[in-house]
C-alpha positions in Angstrom: 0.0 -0.1 0.0 1.2 3.4 -0.8 1.8 5.8 2.2 -1.4 7.8 2.6 -3.5 5.5 0.6 -6.6 3.8 1.6 -6.5 0.4 3.5 -8.8 -1.5 1.1 -8.8 -2.2 -2.4 -10.1 0.5 -4.8 -11.4 -0.4 -8.4 -12.8 1.0 -11.5 -16.0 -0.2 -13.4 -15.7 0.8 -16.9 -18.7 -0.6 -18.6 -20.7 -1.0 -15.5 -20.4 -4.9 -14.9 -19.9 -4.6 -11.2 -22.5 -1.7 -10.8 -25.0 -3.9 -12.7 -24.2 -6.9 -10.6 -24.9 -4.9 -7.5 -27.8 -2.8 -8.9 -26.2 0.6 -8.9 -25.4 1.2 -12.6 -27.0 4.0 -14.2 -27.2 2.9 -17.7 -28.5 6.3 -19.0 -25.5 7.9 -17.5 -23.1 5.4 -18.1 -21.8 5.4 -14.5 -22.5 3.7 -11.1 -24.3 5.6 -8.7 -22.9 6.0 -4.9 -23.1 2.7 -3.4 -21.1 0.8 -0.6 -21.3 -2.8 0.4 -20.0 -4.6 3.5 -19.2 -8.0 2.2 -18.1 -10.6 4.9 -15.4 -13.2 4.5 -17.9 -15.6 3.2 -18.7 -13.5 0.3 -22.2 -12.5 2.0 -23.5 -8.8 1.8 -24.1 -7.8 5.2 -24.8 -4.2 4.6 -25.3 -1.9 1.7 -26.0 1.8 1.1 -26.9 3.5 -2.0 -27.0 7.3 -2.3 -27.8 9.7 -5.0 -24.6 11.6 -6.6 -25.1 14.9 -4.5 -25.0 13.2 -1.1 -21.6 12.0 0.2 -21.1 8.8 2.3 -20.2 8.9 5.9 -16.9 7.1 6.3 -16.7 7.2 10.0 -20.1 5.2 10.0 -18.9 2.6 7.6 -15.7 2.1 9.8 -18.2 1.8 12.9 -20.3 -0.9 11.0 -17.4 -2.7 10.0 -16.1 -2.9 13.6 -19.5 -4.0 14.7 -19.8 -6.7 12.0 -16.2 -8.1 13.0 -17.4 -8.2 16.8 -20.6 -10.0 15.9 -18.6 -12.5 13.9 -15.9 -13.0 16.5 -18.5 -13.1 19.6 -21.7 -14.1 18.4 -23.1 -11.1 20.5 -25.2 -8.5 19.1 -24.6 -4.7 18.8 -27.1 -1.8 19.3 -27.6 1.2 17.1 -24.5 3.3 17.3 -22.6 0.8 19.1 -18.7 1.5 19.5 -16.1 -1.1 20.6 -16.1 -1.5 24.3 -19.6 -0.5 24.6 -22.4 -2.9 25.9 -23.6 -5.9 23.7 -26.2 -8.6 24.1 -26.0 -12.4 23.7 -29.0 -13.4 21.8 -31.3 -15.9 23.5 -35.0 -16.9 23.3 -35.9 -15.4 26.5 -35.1 -11.8 25.4 -37.8 -12.0 22.5 -39.9 -8.8 23.2 -37.7 -7.9 26.2 -34.4 -6.4 24.7 -35.4 -2.9 25.6 -35.5 -3.9 29.2 -32.2 -5.5 29.0 -30.4 -2.5 27.2 -32.3 -0.2 29.9 -30.2 -2.0 32.8 -27.3 -2.9 31.2 -26.6 0.1 28.9 -25.8 3.9 29.3 -27.7 4.6 26.0 
């Protein structure tokens, strides 16, 4: 990686083959619209965001989501909206059904 570069691969989609596969290719304009996809190591899309060209994406939120997906994959726990590393999580279990809000009220500072 070049110093000052991004820590992930960047690519070009001349012809729109990748954008077409992900449903973000604007054929009339001949370009992909703004889209980002979080794909896990198994090749499964875990999250996606598509925005029109005038609106930029939030890189801070992208990094937060990647950290959350990595944590979930590693631990099996689930994370709430806005979760940050080191903050409370939950271990999914049947008795939480319909009662998650009580658990978060007790365990978290949100």
